[in-house]
N, C-alpha and C positions, 0 to 999 in steps of 0.2 A: 425199227425202220421199214420204208416199205420202199420199194425200186421197181420202177417198170421201165420196158426197154432195156434193159439188162442184155448182154450179147455175150453168152457162151458157149463153150464148146466139148465136148465130150472126153475127158480124159487127156491126153497127148497128144500131140500131131508131129508127122513126119512131114508133112507137104499140107496146103499149097501155099500158106501165106509165109512170105518171107520173113526170116526172124527178125523182129524188131520194129515190125510194123504194128500201129496203132489202130484198131477195128473199135468204132465208136460209133454209135446213133442215138437218135433223139429220144429222151425220158425224160423220167421227172425222179425226184430223191425228196422223201417224205423226212421231216425233222420235226418232233412234237409235236404234230399234226399239220404241219405247213408244208406246202408240196411246191417243191422247185424246182423248175424247169433244169435239165442237167443234161449231159453229155456220156452216156453210160455203154461200157463194152470192155475189151481185153487188150493187153499188152501180149504179142506174140512174143515169146523171148526162147532163148537156147537154155535148156536145163544147166549148162555147163558152157560156160563163154568160152574157156580152152581147150574144149574136146570140138573140135570140126565137124565130127559127125553127131553132135549131140542132137537130142530129141528135142522138140518143143514144147513148151508148158505154156498154159494160159495165166493171166494176171490178171484179175479185175481191174479197172480203172473209173472213176466217175470224178467228170467235171461240174462243178455247179457254178455256172458264170458269174459274174458280179452283177449285182442290181443297179449299179451307180451307172454316172453316165459317161465318166472318165476315169475306168480301172487303172491300176499301175500296175506293180509287178502281183502276178499269182501268187498264193502261197500255198505249198505241199504239208501235206500234213505227215508226221512221224510219232505215232502211238508208242506206250510203252511194252513190254514185254520182258525178255522173249516169250514167245508162244501165243502173244494175243494179235487179233484181226486188227488190219489199218484201214478197213473199211470201217468209219466211227458212225455208233447209231446217233452220236450228238454231237456232229462236226461244230466248229464255232462261227457259228453263221452271222453272226456280230461282223466279221471281219469284210461280208459280203458288199459293202457299201463301196468298196474302194478295190476288193482284189477277187479272181476267180480263186476258188478252194477246189485243190485236185487231192483226191486219193488215189494212190497205187497201192493195191494188196502185197501184204507181204509174203514172197514165195515160200511156200512149203506149210503155211498158214493158211491165207485165204484162197491161194490159187489150186488150178487143176489137180497139183499134187498137193495132198497133206500129210504132213510128219505125223501123224498119228501112233502114240506107243502105248498098247492096250494092256501088254504083258505087265511093264512098269506101272502104270498106273492102277493096276490090280494090286501088284505089292505094294504101292503106298498106302492104298485104300485099307489095306489089311493089316497094314504095320504095327504094332503097339509099342516099340520101344527101336530105339537108334542103336542097336548092339552090331556088333561087328559083323555076325552072322547076317541080320538084317542088311548091313551096308553092302555086303556080298550078294544077297540075293537081287540089291536094288542094282547092283551092276550088271549080273546075267542078265537079269529080265531085259535091261534097255540094250544089252548086246543082242539078246535075240530078237527083239524088236527091230532094231536097226538091218539087222541082218534078213528081215523077213521084208524090210522095205527095199532092201538090195535087190532080193529074189522077186520082189514085183516089177523088177526094171529100172529102179530109182537110183539116179547118180547124187548119193550123200554129197559128195564133193562140188556140186552146183549149188547148194543152198548154204552160203555163206554170207556173212556181212557185205564182202565185197560185190558180190552178184546182186544181192537186194539195193544196193546205192546205183550200181549200175541201169538196173531195173528204172528206177526213179528219172537218171538220167536220159533214158530212152525213151521216157514219158515226155520228158521236157521237151525232147528235140521233136518228138512227133507231134505234140499240140504246136509247135513252132515259137515259143517262148527264149527270149534271149538269153534274160536272168531272171531267176526266180528266188521267191523269199522260203525260208526253211522255219516251220512252227514245231517244235516238236517235245516231248514229254518223256523224262523217264531214262529206259534203254532206247526210247527212241532219240535222244540227245547223243547216243553213243555214235547212232548212224548220222545225224546232221554234223557232228564233229568232222567223222571221217568221209562225209560228202565233202567237207570245206578242204580237206586235204587234195581230195582227188579231183576234185573239180571247182578250185576257186573262182575262176572265171563265169561259171555259169550261176552263180550266187549274189543277189542283191545283198540280203541282210539274214542273219539268220537268229530265232529267237527261240531258248532253252529253258525249258523249268523243272524243277526236280532233278537235278544235274547229273549225271552219270557217264565220266568221262572215261577211258581207258585206264586201265589199272582201278578203277575205282569201285573195287570190289567193297559188294554192300552187308555182308553178316560177319565184320568181326563183332567175336564175342566182347571185346574191350568199349568196342562204340555202343553195341548192343546195352552193357549193362551202364554206361557212361549216360546213355541217353534215358534208360529207365529213371536214374539217380537223378536228370535233370527233370524229370515230370514232379518227381519225388520233391525237389526243393519249390516247384511251381505248385504245388498240393500245398506246402506249409504256410505258403503265404495266403491261401483263399481259407478266411475263417469257416465258411460252410465244410469243406472238405476236413477241415482239421477236428470238427466237433465229431467225424464219422471215425477218423482213424488220425490219430498224432503224426503217424508215421505208415504212407502206403506202401514204400517199398518194403518195411517189417513187413506190412499185411502179407505183402506175396511170398515174400519168404516163409513166413508161418504156414501159409496155407499151402506153398507146395511143398513142405518138408512134413504135412502131415495130411496131404489127399489121401480119402477112402478108395478102394478099389471099385466100388460102385455106390450109387445111390438111389435108393427109390428103383433098384431093380437097370438101372442104367448104368453101365459100365464107364469109368472115366479112367484114362489112360495119361499120364502124367506127361509122356512125351508130348502127345496131341494137343493137350493143355497148352504146354509151352509152345509149340510149333505155332498154332492157332493164336497164340496171343502176341507172339512175334509179329505176324502179319496185320492184327487188329491194331496193334502200336501205329501201325504209318500212320492213319488219318486220325486228327485229335479228338472227333466225335466218337470214332470206335475205340479211340484209348480210353475214355470216358466210360464207357461202357465195361472195357476190358476190368478198368479198376472198382467200380461199382459190382462187378461178379465175383471180385476177388474179396471185396468187403461184406456181401453176401454168403458166401463160403464160409468166412469167419465168425460167421454167426449162425454155422449151420444149415445154409441153404446153397446145396451145391449145382443148384439147377442150371444158372449160368455157364457153369465151368463145364457141365456136362454138356450142353450144349455147343460150347468151343469144341469138345473132345470126341463130338459125333458129326452133327451137320456144318459147324463152320469150317473143320478139318476136312470133310470129304468135300466141301466146295472149294476149298483153297486147292487141292490136289489133282480135282477132274479137269481145273479150270483151264488149263494153258494147252496147246497143242506142243508136248512135251519134247517132240525132235527138234523144232525149232532152239528150245534148250540145247540138245546137245550137237547141235550144227553150228550156230551163234554164240550161244553162252560161255562154248568151251574156251573162247578170246581170253578169259580170266583164270583159268585154269592153271596153276604152277605145279609142273610133276615133283618138284622136288618139296613141295608142301604138305606135310601130313595134316590131312581135314580131319580125321578122326580125332586126332588129340586137341584141336581146335573147337571141338563139339563144349564139353566141360572142363574147361581150362581151369588149374589149383585158383583161389582166391576170388573166383566171380560167381555168385548167386545163381543167375540166368544161365549163360554160356550160350550158344549159337544154336539152335536147331535145327535150323535152314541149311545149317554148313553139309549135314548129309547129302544134299544135290551133289556137291562138290566132289564128295568123298565116294560117290558112287562114278564119277566119271575116270577117275583111278582104279575102277574094278572093271573096266570095259577090257575086254578081250579084244579090240581093233583101236587103230588110230583114228585122229577126227582131225579133217583137213584144217591147220590154220591158216586166218591171213595173215597177210606180211607184215612182218616185225614193223614196220614201220608205222602201222594202224593200231599199233598193240601198245604203244608208249604214248606219251606227250610229243608235241611237235608243234613249232611256229605256224600258225593261223592267219592270215591277214583279212580275212572274211570280218564284216563289222558283226559282232556278236554281243547281244544280251543275256544274261544269265539271271533266273530267277530261282530262288531255293528257300524252304521253310527251313527255321532257325532250328527244329526237333523232326526232321525227315528221317525216318529210321532206314526208308528202303535206299535214300540216296542222301547220306549226311552232307552236310553242306560243308564241308571240309574237303570233300573230294574237290567241289568247284572251287575253292580259295586255292587249291594245287594246281588247277588247270589255268585261274588269271593270269599267271605271268605268262601262258604260251599263246596268248591271245593278243596280239599287236595292238587291236581295236575293239577290245571285248571291256565289258562289266560287269559288274556282279550287283544283284540287289538281295538283302538277305530278309525277309520276313517273318519279326519277331512270333514265336509261338505258335507258328505254322508249321504243319506236315509236310505231308507227300501232296500229289499232283494234285485232287479235290481240293484240297484245304485249299493253294495256291490260286486256284481259277474259280473256286464257290464262296471263300469264305465273304472277300468282298469284290463280286464280280466287278461291278463297273469301276473300280479302280484297278484291277487287272486288266480289263478291257483299254482303258487309258492309257495303261502302262504299255502294252504291245503294238497299238495302232499309231503310238506317237514313236515309238520306236521305229515300224518298218514305215511310216509316213514321211519322218523327219530324222530320222537316226539318233533321236535324243530320249534319253533316259528319263521319264518322271514319274516318279514313285510317290509322288506328294499326295496325291488322294488316299492312298492306305490310309488306315487309323490304326494305331495300337489296339488289339484286340486279347485279352489273357484266354486263357484256356477253359471253358465251362466244364467243370468236371462232375453236372448232374445231368444226366443224359435223357431224353424226354422218352425213349423206349429203352428199358434194360434188355440185357441178356434174358434176364430171367422171364420176361413176358413174353421173348420171342420164344424161348425153350416151352412155355405151355401153349404158345400156338401150335408149333412144329410138332412137338414130343408129346404134346397132352398134358392135364396136370397130374401131377405126382403126389 
């Protein structure tokens, strides 16, 4: 992305711009080679609104005005995470015909204060197993990072979901909008649901895809196994896939039970293979690559799984701003739950490698500020809401959306068969998705008639083995 005209300030401010002010100037925002006129700048906000003496931080804000003659309610964007930026590289510019698009950065990620956790990332990058010793190392490293952030003068109590939502509300007021539309994905749907509870009169309609409601814990080992077997059943219906393996789940089991410690000089870490597999299964195209890599390994070519264990794993654990996990992701942590016992429950072949993140929360030597209980559980919402979910979404299982639906007095749910997480929902059949979202925003109607059933394609155009050769070199 290319941004011109952006107004930023160095560090945090103690004066002179009043907190809550929106400071913007004319500029441009480039999306896919097209430059759009934009207002770019920053929201000046208190670091902690509950502290009258709090310093100010700067949060980037970008408004791309509608290209249409008669725009209606603007659309505020909420991306996934935690830990991911909310200044979108590819915002949904197809909405510009009827709406302004507004991006307000996430505090702690996009803002003048970043909650980077270098020691924690270092531990993750060097981990070979999820042993109790390593879980304790994760907790100690996270504790050290959080302490370091506080020593820098950062008030961690100000980096909560509620504060983030209040940033959005301040931007709405700053731009002078009466009511706004919310467009959210994954973790962002958690934010828009709470926004609907906190400021219902500010919202016209809320469109949520890949839904993650309060309590929508995403890495249950039982659900992971269930969805892998869901894939397995789809596999058995595909003659080309069955010709490669009669049972892809059994192939995965066999390979995981016999992984070598290294292959052609490359170390292979079973934990990292499973961790990366878990995240690759989130989208159907990536899932096809993973299954193909297990097939190749069964035939003696472990290059794809070695690539998972090294390059893919490293990209996954170094991507997020982890401090955001420890200040906002904590909302789902239950102090009564033994997360270590959930790593590999008996009777399940795959388990939940990502649950170690939650185990690390419990190893912290300091408490993390929780948002009010009313925002951590289901509450009735009157805002018009449309939820859209893939039927095979590993990151945000559709069951979570189904549990939320009865609490949406003006809500509906569309389930897209054989689709996974966010990029499946938006990118598999983009025209159908655009029609669904825009019809809802403009008319309040739910029209998914343009979607057509599309089975999972288990033949990847580019395999992990090919990626391994490009990145790691021929072996």
